N, C-alpha and C positions, 0 to 999 in steps of 0.2 A: 783135765790137762791144766788148767790156771794155775788151780790150787797146787798139786805135785810141784810149777816153774817155779811158785810164791814160796811151798816149804822148804827145795832146792838154793835157793837164793839167800831164805833165810839163814839156813845151815849153812850156806858158805860165808857166810859175812863174819855168822857167829864164829866158826872153825878159825876164820884172816885177825879177829878181833883178838884169840883166844891164844894166837901165836904170836902175833907184833905184841898184843902185854907180856908174854914171855916168855923173849926173844929167844923163837924157835925152838924154846925146851916146856912144853907142855905139862910135861910132871913135876914142873914144878907148884901146879896148881894143886896135885897132890902132898905136898910134905908141906907148903906154906898154908895148906886147909886150918888147918888147929889155931895158929894167930891169925886170920884173917877172921875164924869165929870169937875169939874172944876179943878180940875188937871190935866185933858187932857184941856180942854181951855186954862189953865194957857201956857203951855210948846206942846201947838199944833205946833210952828213951828221945834222944836228940833226932834217930832215925824214924821211928815213931812219930815224932811229931811232923819232922820233915817230908814221910811219907802219906798223911790225913793231910799236911798245905795242896802234895803234890797234886791227890787226890782230887777234894774241892777246888780247885783250881781246871782240875780239868770238866770237873761235869760243870762249871759257870762257863768255861770256853764252850761246852757240848747245849745248854741251854738255851746258852743266851745270844748264844753266833752258830751252830747249826744246826740244832735242831728247828729253828723258826723256817729255813730254808729244806730241812727234808722234805722230800716229795714233790715241793714246787716245783712249777716249770717253769720254762729258761729263761734268764736278767734280758730282758727286752730294754730299750735302747733308753724309754722313758717310763719310769713306775705307773704302769696305768695298772687300780685295782679294778676288778670288776665286780669285787664285794660293795667298795664302796657304791659305785654308781650306780651298780647294775640292781642291788642289790639295797644298797640304805637309801639312795636318791634316789629307786622308783626309775632310768631314765629307758626306756624302750628301747632295746638293741636294735631298731632302725632305723633312730636317730644318729648312729654311730654307723651303721653298717646300710646306708639305704638304697643298694639297688636287692634286696635278698625276698623282697615279695616283688620285683620285677624284671627278672635276671637272674642270669643261671649262678650269675656272684655276687654275694654279697656285698661285696666292696671292702676298701680299707679305708678309716676315714683320715682324708687329707688331717696335716696339720691346722687349716684353717678353723677345723671343726672346732677343734679343741682350744682355740680361743675363744672361739664363738663364745663360750663364756667362762674362761679364764683372761681374757682380758680387763675380765670386771670381778676373778671369784679368786683369793690365795695367789694376787697377782705376783709378789713376789718369790714366794715358792719357790727351791733348788728345779723341783721337775717343768716349775713352767715356766723359768728360764731357758732347759735345755730344750722348750716347744719355742719358744723362739729367736734360739738362734738358726733351730732348722728353718723355723720360719723366715728371718732373716735373709739367710745366703739361699734362698732358694733349693733348701737342699730336703728329697724325700724323707721322710722316714723310718729308715733299715731296722721296719717290725719284724719278730723272727717268727717266723709260720708257723701254727700249733696244731692245727687240723690235716690230716695227709688223706688224701685220695686217690689210689691206683692211676698212675697218667690214663688207662685205658680206659677208666670210669668217667663218663660224664654227670654228676650230680646237679639237680637241676632244686636249685634255690627255691626261686618264684615258684613251682608246681607244688612244694611241699607248703608253700607258708600260703598258699589261696583254698591246699586241703584243711589249715586252721593246726599244723600243729606247730609246738611250743617247740621253741628252739633248744630247748630243754633235754626234747626227746634224744636227739643226737650228740650233742654238746654236754651235756649234762648239768654238773650244778652250780654255774657261771655266775649265780648271785651269793654263792656260798664261799669264793674263794679268789686271792689277789692272783696271785699269777698260774695262766690256765698252762697245764701238764700237757706235755704232747701228744698226741694221739693219733692212731693208723685206723681207718675204718681200710675190714676185712668183708670179707663176697658173706659169709653168713650171721654177719650185724645185718646187713638190708635185709637176705631174705627173710631173716627172721619176724621181721616187722615186714616187708612185703605178706607174707602168710597170716600172720595179725591182722593186718587191716585188708585183708585179701583184696590187694595190690594187684598190677601185671605180674608177671611173672618172668614172660620175654624176655630171654637176652639184650633181643637186640631191641625191641621197645622199650625196656624198661632203664636200662645202662648201660650197655653200651654202643650207641648210638652218637 
């Protein structure tokens, strides 16, 4: 349906463009076609150069501006890179998410946790200065949630961590990406894992309590 609507919109715009350009006499396009074709032939070299420049510009914009963000997760208020911190620096997930092994929720790191390191490391970086703004104004960092579990499901982080499940079992390649993609967990994913691990499959005891 959306494709049909888009096609109709483009066609309508094209028809309006022709009507306006020919002052309400679209048959002028036919009568002037030979003149236009002759002009194109006379200026084909200039048009070829212009076309090449437009294509190169489009490719530059795509590869340097659009492609890096393609498929990435939502832009966060502070450009935190999991690839740098969990990957290159090998910082344990529980340093920033301290409640994962002792609570239902892993916890969202307060800005004080960021400044624990960044009061001494790259202190003048623009993203670090953002952290200071949140801290100085006593404003919670408005992180955007990326991992979503239905409201009727109770996922216990503590229970899974104590069973020595690695975070990547559910969260994927955290160490290899900068911005995390949104992920909505579905029932099939949990059931498949519980069957594989011979875990409890009782609805009430497992997830819906």
